C-alpha positions, 0 to 999 in steps of 0.5 A: 943109519944117518951117520955123518962124516965128522971124526968124533973126538969126545962124544955125548948123547942128547935127546932133542926136545924141539927145533930152534928158530933156524931149524936146528934140533934143540936139547935142554941140558944143565949147560943150557940149550944145545943146538944140533943141526939135522936132528929132530924133536924126539930123537936121541943122537950122538954128537961132538962139540964144536970148537969155539961154540959151546952151545952147538954140536955136530951130529955124529949119529942118529941113535933113535930116529923118529918116524917123521924123519924123511929121506932128503931130496938132494944129494948135497943136503947136509953139506950145502947150506941152502936147505936146513930141513929136507930130513923132516916130513912136510906135515911136521915142517908146515906146523913148525913154520906156522908156529914160528909166526905164532911164537913171534907174535906171542913174544911181542905180546900179541894174541891173534889167530894164525891161519894154516900155512899156505905152501907156495913152493909151486914149481920151485925157486925162480931166482938163485945166487950162486957163488964161485971162487978158486979153492985150494990147488986152483980148483974152481968151485961153484955152488952155495956156501956151507952151513954157517961157514964161508967156503963154497960147496960145489954143486951140479944140481939143485932140486928146489929150483924151478925147471926154467932154471935147469941151465942155471948151474951149468951157466954159472960154472961156464961164467966162472971159468970164463972169468979165470978167477983168482982168490976173488969170489963171484956172486952170480944171480940167475933169475927166471924171466919170460924171455929166459934166464937173466944173469947178473955177475958181481965181484969180478972187477975190471975185465980185459976186452977178450974176457968180455968177449968170452962172456958175451959168447956165453949168452948165446951158448947158454941161451941166456936172455941177458948177461950183465956185470954189476948191472952193466950190459954185457950181451942180450938176446931178448929183453927180460920181462915178467908178468905182473897181473896183466902187465909186462914188466921190463926187469932191471938187472938184479931186481928183486922178485918173490922167490917163487911164482906161486909165492907171488901169486899167493901174496898178491891174492891175499893183499887184494882180498884184504884191501877190499873196495879201497879206491885209493891205495898206497903201496910202500916198498913197491919194488917193480910193482908186484902189488901195485900193478895188480891193485891198479886194475881196480883202484888208483895206486901210489907206489914208493920205493928207494930203487930208482930202476924198479920204479922206472920199470913199474912206471913203464909197465903201468904206461904200456898196460891198458885198463889200469887205473892211474899209477903214481910211482915215486922214488923215496927211501922210506927208511929215511923218509917214511910217509907221515900221517899227513901224507897218509890222509889221502889213502883208504888203504896202505900196503907195505912189504919191507925188506927183512929188517921191517919198517919200524919208522913207517909203522910208527907213522901209520900208527898215527894215521887214520888210514882205515886198512893196513896190509902188512907183508913180511919175510921175517916173523920177528920184525913183522911182530914188532911192527904189528905191535906198533900198529896195535898200540896205535889203535889198529885191530889185527884181523887176519894173519896168514903164513906163506911158505915159498922158501921150502926147507928153510926157516924163512916164512912170509906173513900177510896180515890185515889191520883195521881201525 
C-alpha cells in the first residue's frame, strides 16, 4: 500500500509528528525536523534521502497509514506539483488550514479568535496556467511542473478545474503543437469567462505569419472567446466578460481573478459585512473591481491599482452599470506610493487586498490614520499577520478573522479580517 516509484539506495523509518506549512509530513529527529511529502501525521513511513537536501526525504512506503488517509481524486497526484494534499481527509485538511492562520498570528504576537474555515472550492478553479515545452527526444509536454522541480508533468485531465475549463487542456496541447516549440517553454493562461475560455500565451517570441494564422484557427476549433499573445490579440470570437455584482466587466488579457467563483463571492460577502454602513470607501489593490463594484451598490468608492488595464476595465464597468454610486478609479502603485494618512481622512472604511507579499508600507500609513474600519483580504497568512501586527500596534482592534479555502489541496489560504478603532 502506498508504494512510491523511487528506487531506494539507503532507507530509514520515520514517524510523522505533524504537517509543515507547505503540507509535507514533518518528523522530529536528532538531526532536526525532516520533511516528507505525501506523509501524514501519525504515520510510520520508509524514506530515502534526497541528494543536496539534508532536511528532506522521498517517501518510499507508508508502513502504518492513519485512518485519515484518503484516496487521491487525480491519477497525476504525486507526480504533478499542482496539489499537495489530496491524500488527506477534507475534515483534517480544513482544520490544518485554519491552524495555519492561527499559527501565523501567534508567531506575530497576536492573540485573536479565528473563525472556522469556509470551503470555497465551489465548482473548481476558473483559471489555470499550463506550461509547455519540448522534452527529451523532441516529445511535447503540456501540463504543470513537478513538485519542487522545473520539469513539466504532461497531463490530460485536472479534476480541480471548473467544468467550464474542461477544454482547457486540449486547447493548450493544440496551441503548443501549433507553435512548434523548440527548447523555449510556454506559459498558457486559461480563464473562464461568461463568453467562454480566454487564453493568453507567453514565451513564444516572434512568430511567422503562417504560425499566427494557425493559432487564429484554433480559436474557432476550440471555441475560445479570445486568444492573445503577451496581451496582444491573435483572434477573438466574443468579448470575454465576467459578472462582478450587477456589473459586466470586460476582462483584460491575463487579468487577475480570484481562483474560484465561490471564493470571490465568499470574500466579497465578508468584505460587505465588515464595511457595514460606511458611506465613503477606499478599495486598495482593487484589480478589475472585485470589491469596488459591489460596494458601489451602496457607497461611494475610490479604487486604486497599479495595473492600468484593470483600472480601465473597472471604469468602463462602472460607467455602463446602472444604479451604482460614484466610483473613482485611479492607476497608482501602492507599493511605491501608498495612500498616506492625510489622504485617508476622506474615507470611513478602507479595504485592501494586496498580492502575496502583503502591503507593509500601506499598513504603516493606515496605522497612522484615523480611518474607523479597515478590512484586510490576504492570500498569505504570514504577510497578513505581519500587516495585522502593524495595524494593531497603531491602535486598531482585530475584531474578526475568517480563513477561506479556494485553493483546495494546496497550502494556500485566504484570510478576511476586520480592524476597528
